[in-house]
N, C-alpha and C positions, 0 to 999 in steps of 0.2 A: 743798250745796257749801261753805257757810260759815254760821255761827250768830250772827254779830254783825257790826256795821259801826259806823263812827264818822263824825262830821260835822265839817267845818271851816266855821266861819261867818266870812264876810268883811264888808266894808263894805256898807252898804245891805242889800239882801235876798240877797246872794250866799251860796251854800252849795255845798259839794262833799261827796260821799260817799266815804269811804275804806273799802275792803274788804280783808280779809286773804288774798286769793287772786288768781290770774289768772283772768279771765273766759274761758269757752269761746268759740270763734269763733262769731259770728253776724252777720248783716247789720244787725240792729237789737237794741237793748236797751231794756227797759221797766222802770220802777219804778212800781209801783202803791202808793198810800198811802191810809190812812185817818188819823184823828186819833191812832192809837196802834199801827198795824200797817203794815209795809212788806214788799213782795214784789218780787223781782227775776226778770226773765225774759230769756233769751237766745233771740231769735227767738220761737218758740211754746213753748219749754221753760221751765218753772219751775225756777229754780236755787237759790233761797233765799227764806225768809220768816221774819219775826221781829217781835216787839214792839219799839218804839223809843220814845223819850221824847215825841215829838209836840211840842206847844206851839210854841215859836219855830221849831223845825225844820220842823214841818208847815206853819206859816204861810209860811215862805220857799219850801219846795218847791211848795206849792200855787199860788204866784204866778208860777211859771215853767212853760214847756212842756218844757224839757230841763234835765238836771243833769249836771255833770261827775262822772266816777268815777275815783278814783285806786286802782290796784291796788298794794297794799303787803303782800306776803306776809312773814311773819316771817323775819328773817335777811337780807333784801334792803335795799338803800339806799332811802331815801325817794325816790319818783319826782320828777323835775324838771318833768314835764309831766302834763297830764290824760291818762289812759290811754284813756278812751272817753267817749262821751256816751250818755245814756239818755233816752228820752221819759218824761214824767211823766204818769201817770193818777191823778186824784183820784177815789177811790171813796167812795160813801156807806157808812154803817155799818149798813145793814139786815141 
């Protein structure tokens, strides 16, 4: 569905994920992370996965149970509010 995402880092350990698409409708969203890989699910369906920088972003994500997602497709105005929340699953690297 998308091949990249961005992160907005705020004060403290705050972090938001910015994606370049609108999410498909689902009752729940999940973001699974390892130290350098991130996977997005809408309900039970995998919708995107990619490597990401990890480091500070991994630290912030792993300290939370949920993360805000901003849907920001090209050509649209930057959203004024968080579009959705996703649960965070921290995965081992086995």
